[in-house]
N, C-alpha and C positions, 0 to 999 in steps of 0.2 A: 048544438047545445052550447052554452057559454063556457069559456075557459075557466072562470073562477066563480066562486060563490062566497058570500060573506054573511056573518051574523054578529050581533052585538055580544060582548062579553057579559057574563052574568053579573048581578049586583055584587059589589065587593071587589071586582077587578078594576083595572085602570079606566075602563070606559072606551078605550080605543076599539076600532073595528078590527076583527081578525080576518085576514084573507087567507083562505086555504086553497091550494092549487088542486086542480082536478084534470085528469087526462081525458082525451076524447073517447077513449075506449070504455069509460065508466058510465054505467047507466045512471041517469040522474035520479031514478027512483031509489037507488041504493044509498044516496047521500053523497056528501063531498068526498074527494080523494085527498090523499096526503102523500107528498113526495119524499119526506124525510122525517126523522124523529121529532124535529121541532114542530112540525104540523100535528103529529100525534099528541104532543104535549099541549098544544093549544086546544085541541079537542077535549082533552081530559082535565084541563085546568092547569095553568102555569104557576100559580102561587096561591093555592087554597089551603084548606085545613090539612090535607095530606102532606103537603110540603112543610107546613108548620110543624107537624108531628115529627117528620124526618129530621128537620132542623134541630128541634129540641133534643131528640134522642142522640143525634150524631155529635152535636156541639158540646155535650157534657164532657167528652174526653178532654177538652181544653182545660177544664178545672183540674183534672188529675195530672195531666202532663205539666201544668204550671207548678204544682207542688214539688215534683221531683226535679224539674228543670232548675229551680232556684233554691232548693233546700240546702245546697252547698253553703250558702251564706251563713247557715247556723251549724250544720254538722261539720263543716270544714273550718270553722273559726279557730284562730290560734289565740288561746287565752294568755294573759300575762303569766310569765313563768320565771323561775329562778332555780339555781342549783338546789338539789335536795339537801336540806339541813338536818343535822343530828339533833332534832328537837327532843327525842326520847332521852338522850343522855343529859339534857339540860332542861328539865321540866320547869325549873323556876324562872327561866328566861322567856320572855315573850318572843313571838315570831319577829317582830320589828327589831328587838334588841339583838337577836341572833343575826338577822340580816345586816345590821349596822356593824357588827363585829367581824363577820365572815365574808361579806360581799363587797367587792370594789364598786365604785360608781363610774358612770360614763361621763362624757363631756357635758351633758345636760344635767348632771347631778342625780340621775336616776340609777337605781341598782342595776348592775350588769345582769343580764338574763342568762348568760352562757358561761360565766366564769366565777370562781371563788378564790379567796386567798389560800395560799398553801399552808400546811400544818406539819408539825413534827409529831406525827402519830397517824392513826387510822381514821380518815375522815368518815368513811361509811358507817363505822360502828360508834363514832363519837369518842373513841378512845384517845382523847387528847385534852389537855387543859387549855383554857382560853389564853394562857400565856404562851402556848406553843404555836399560836397563829402568827404566820410570817407574812406581813403586809407587803413585803418586797417581792414576794413570789405569787404569781397568778396562775391558776390551773383551770383547765376546762372541766365542765360538768360531766360526771358519769351517769347521773340520774337527775330527775327534775321534779319539782313541786309546781302545782298550778293554782292560780286564783280561781276559786269556784263561786265567786259572787255573781257571775253572769251565766256561765255554763258549768254544769256539773261534770260532764264529759263531752269531748269532741273527738273526732278522728285524730286530730293532731295530738291531743293530750293522751289518748289511749296508746298510740304507737310512738310517742315522743318525736313527732315530726317538727322539730324546732332546731334552732342553732345550726343552720346550714342545710337542714333537710326540709325547709319550708316548701321547696319545689315539689316534693312528693304530695303535699296537701293540695297544691294547685292541680296536680294531675288527676285528683278525684273528680273535679269538674271537667277538666279537659277530656278525660276518658268518656264522660257522658256525652259531651259534644262530638267527640270523635265517633261515638256510637251512632249518633244521629246522622253524621256524614255518611257512614257506611250503610246504615239501615235504609236511608232514603232511596237509593237506586234498587236495593234488593226488594224491598216491599213494593216499590213502584212497579217493578217487573212482575212480581207475584200478583199484584192488583190487576194488571192487564191480562194476565194468563188465567188466574183462578177466579177472578171476580172481586168486587169490593167487599162483600159481606164475609166471604171466607178469609180474605186477607185481614180484615179487622179482627175476626175471631182468633186467627193465629197470633197476631201481634198482641191482642189482649191477654191471651193465655200466657205468653212469654212475659208480658208486663206484670201480670198478677203474681207469677212465680218469682221473677227477678227482684221485685221491690222488697219483699220481706227477707230474701236471701242476702241482700246487702246488709241488713241489720243483723243477721245471724252469722255472717261470715266470721270464721275463726281466726283469720289472718288478713293482713293488708292486701295481699295479692288476690285472694278470692273476693274481697270486697270490691277491689278495682274491676275485676272481671264482671261482677254483678252490676256495677254502675255502667259498664260498657254495654252489656246486654240490655239493661233498662233503657239506655239511650237509643240503642238500635231499634227497639220495639216501638219507641215513641212515634216516629213518623209513620209507622205502619198503622197506628191507631188514628193519630191526628190528621196526617196528610190524606189518608184514604177516606176518612170520614168527611173531610172537606170536599174531596172530589165527588163523593156520593151526593152531598148537598147541592153542589153546583150543577151536577148532571141532572138533578131532579127539578131544578128551577127553570122557569122560562127566561129567555134571553134578557128581558128588561129588568129582571129581579136579581140577577146574579151578583151585581155589584153590591147591592144592599146586603144580600145574604152573606157575601164574603166579609164585609165589615162587621156585621153582627155576630158572625161565627167566632170572632176573637173575644167576645165578652166573657164567656165562661173562663177563659184563660186569665183575664183580669181579675175575676172573682177569686180564682185559685191563688193568684198572686197576693191578693189582699188577705186571704184566709191563712196563708202560710205563717206569717209572723204571729198571728193570734194563737195558733196551735203551738208554735215554737216557744211562745212566751210562758206557757204553762208546763211544757215538757222540756226540761233543760239538759237532758242527757241524750246523746245522739242516737243510740240504738232504740230506745223506746219511741223517740220522735220519728225515726224512719219507719218503725212498725206501725205507729199510729197513722202515718200518712199513707201507708200501704193498704189499710183495711178498706177505705172507700172504693178502691179499684174494683172490688167485687161487683159494684153497681154496673160497671162496664159490661159485664156479662148479661145483665138484664136489659140494658139498652141495646146490646147486639141482638138479643133474642127478638126484640120488637122491631128491629130495623128490617126493611125490605132490601132485596138486591137492587142494584141500579138497573132500571128498565132500559136505559140507554146502552149500558154494557151488554145486557142480554140481547138486545136488538143487533148490536154490533157482532155478536157471536152467532147470530142466526137462530137463537133459541126463542122463537116468536111465541110459542105456547106459554112459556113462563112469563115472558114480557107482557103478554096480553092479560094474564091474571092480575099482575101488578097494576097495569094501566087501568083496568076496569075497577080495581079497588081505589085507585087514585080518583077516577071519575065519580065513584060512589061517595067518597069522602068530600069531594069538591062540589057535590050536587050537580054533576054533569052527566050522570049515568043515563038519564032519560033522553038526553040529546045526542047520544052516541049514534053514529050512522049505522045502518043495518049491515054494511059491508066492512065493519071495523076489523073483524078477524082477518079478512082478505087483505086489507090495507097493512095491517101489522105484519102478516106473513110476507107480503111482497117487499116491504122495506127491509125486513130482516134478511131476506134472501139477497137483496142488493148489497147490503152491508157485508154479508158473509162472503160473497163473490169477490168483493174488493180485497178482503183479507187474504183470500186464497191466491191472489195475484202476486202477493209479496212473499218471496222465498227467503230462506235464511241467508243465502249468499248475497242477495240484493240488499237485505237488511243490514248485514255487517258492512258491506261496501258503502252503502249509503250513510251509515253511521260514521265511518271514518272520514268520508268525504265531507259530511256536514260539519264535523269538528274542525277540519282543515279550513273550510270556507269561512269560519268565524274570524280568522286572522290572516287570510291570504291576500286580500286587497286592502289598500290604504285606509279608506273611510271606514270600512267594516272593522278593520283592526283597531282603529281608534275607539270606535263605539264599544267593542268587546272589552278592550283593556280598561277603559274608563268605568264601565259597568262592573267589571271584576273588582277593581280596586275600591270603588264606592261601596259595593255590597259587603266586601270584607271589612272595610272601615266602619260601616254602620253596625255590623254584627259585633265587632270588637268593642266599639264605644258603648253600644246598648248594654251588653253584658258587663263591660268594665265598670260603668257607672252603677249598675245594679249591685255589684259586689264590692264597691269601693268604700262602703261606710266606715271601716276601721281607719283608713287613711284620712278620712274627713273628720274624724273624732265625733262621729254622729251615733246616736242611739240606733243600733241595728234594727230593732223591732219597729220603731216609728218610721225610720228611713225606708225600710222595705214596704211597709204598709202604704206610705204615701206614694212610693214608686208604683205600686199596684193601682192605686186610685188614678194616677196620672195616665195609666194605659188607656182609660176610657176616652178622655178628650182627644188623645192622640189618634184614636181610630176615626173620630168623626170630624176632625178639623181638616182632613185632607180633601174630601169631595168638594166642598164649596170653594176651597182655595184654588184647586186645579181647574175647576170649571170657569172661574172668572179671571184667574191670573195666568194659568198655563202650567204645564208640567215642569219645564226646565227652570223657570225662576223660583218656583216653589221648592223643587228638589234641591237646587243649589242653595236657596235661602235657608232651608232647614239645616243643612250641613254647616254653612257658614255661621249661622246663629248659634248652633250648638258649640262649635269650636270657639267662638268668641266668648260665649258664656263660661265655658270651662277655663279658658285662659285668663279671663277677667277675675276669676275666683282666686288666682294666685297672688293677686294684689293685697289680699287680706290675710291677717295673721292666723296661724293654725288654731283651730277650735272656734273660729268665728261662725256665727249662725248664717252669715251671708254666703259663706263658702258652700254650705249645705243647700241653701236656697238656689244658688246659681247652678249647682250640680244637678239638682232635681229639675230645674227648668231645662237644662241640657237633656236630661232623660226624657222629658215630655217631647221635646223637639225631635230628638233622634228616634223616638218611638214612632212619630209621625213619618219620618223619613223611611223607617223600616216598612211601614204600611204602604208607602208610595212606590218603593223600589220595584216591587213585583209588577205593578201596573206599568210603570215607566219602561222597565226592561222589556216587557211584552210588546210595547209599541215601538221600541227602538230597533229590535231585531226584525228582519224580514220574515215573512210568513214561512218560507221554505227552511229557515234556520231557527225558528222561534223555540221549538222544543229543545234543540241542542243548546241554544244560548241560555235559556232559563235554567236548564239542568246543570250546566257547568257553572253558571253564575251562583246558583244556590249552594253548590258544593264548595266553591272557593270562598263564598261568604262564611261558611262554617269554620274556615281556618281562623277567621277573626275571633269567633267565640271560643275556639280552642286556646288562642293566645291570651285572651282577656284575664283569666285567673292568674296566670304567671306574671303578667304585668302588675296586677293588684298586689299579689303576695310577695313575689320575689323582688321585683323592682321597687315596690313600695317599702320594702324592709330597709333599703338603703336610704331612701328619702321619701317621705310620705307625699310630697308634691309631685314626684316624677310621674306617677300614673296619670294624674290630671293633666300634666304637661303633654304627655304622649297622646292621650285621648283627644285633647283639644287640638293639637297640631295635626293629627291624622284627619280629624273631621274637617279642618280648614283646607288641607290639601285636597281632600276628596271634593269639597265644595267648589274649589277653583277649577279642578279638572273637569267637573260636571258641566262647566260652561261649554265644553267641546261637544256635548251631546246636542242633538237637534230638538227643537220644539215640536211636539206631536199633537197638541190640541187642535182639533178641527182640521187635521191634516190626513190625507190618504196614507194609510199604512203601507210601508214598502212590501212588495211581494217577493222580490229577488235581490240578490247582491248587486245586480246591475242597477236596480232602482236606487239603492243606497249610494253607489258610486256616482250616479248621475244626479244625486241629490233630489230624487223624486219622492222622498218620504223619510 
């Protein structure tokens, strides 16, 4: 009998012929054979209605994670503030008059935010006459008043995180990002052990509980703990859902699915400033953004387990049920071979036997050796360190620009909305560029253009609209670099080290997102142009270093470190 059989894809597929392997031991009357899960996926439909349903259900999580990923721009804002004035003791004086009498001015002629003139009397009770004000003596504030024209309350105003304590406000965002850093490997391991669906449920429950607890926290410490837990659960939902979608798609459709998966994140990014515009107090805003998370439970209920993961675990009966449902939704049920159950069971048994061969000792030993191999040899070390620095730089600049509206004198609501809108073109500009130009020139170009755009903005006076335009253009370009770095790193690392390389690169990249709010808030307090200078310089350095990476377009990917050292990929 022939070794292979083929059939045309059904209407709506790409139209290419599908070749399915068959072994000599299979009776041709039973239909074609399948040697791996990819063959089963081709039989049941690689990108039909079933995959569309899974995609829509799984990708909704991006909307929710975007809300909490970027809400710090509003709940962590530092309003204009000044020393608390004894307004009750002098009701006939306007606030402006009291400020003029009691507050010194800085070098730019603005009222000091953290100091007031000394008095011969009790400042707090207002038990002094205006003649007792001593303009030669300047005293630090014991309490503060805040401008409520933009924000009614923020985390900074509730706990007085100003005048030297701004770093604590930055920690609110840093803790969320640190949570993502810690949660990624934890939920990644749970996903491989317990399955995609159970892991998504666990992370969703934690997310739904932690989100409102942040708003209800009675003190700053518990609020920070809530932000950390919320961040830690985020990759358990988003990352695991992404894996579920990719595992459910045929090989030719995964790239498109990966790009489109980010769209709900962009929608959430755009929706955030709209909600924040109408809710100006941080606790009600946090609660309002937490309510839609309940929808995640509904999407989870309708999601299937990954049939690829079930096959890998040897659970062929459960996998077969899902695969038959896939075939039914994709209108492939009638064309399933009569030996489909046998094919599924055989492939599942093969996969399970491969897992049994891996012991815990060999797993740990291989893990340590894999990490060491990333930096052991010269060419491999250069690739690893450049990818590490580039990923960290991209993450820092991406979140830094997103949060930098106050230092750019920009309207925070409009700025954040436009930033969200720019996410969409950044996702779709990458595929055509890398197809026709290549990975390295596009990757380097994105970083160099972003750095140039940011540094060019320093030539304009503070408050100029051109500064905002250049910053947002940099956001567009660095967003595209963020979308590309995953693919580029995948192709730069050899097959045997790809998992180790991507895992460590992603974790080190999170360091940049942890540092971003401190650069915006703490460094920006000293000089509003410093954050832009830092982000621009870091982006340029990363761009120039990326020239050291190889071009991977239309090249054979390296399989081993030896291939890298011999420049074979």
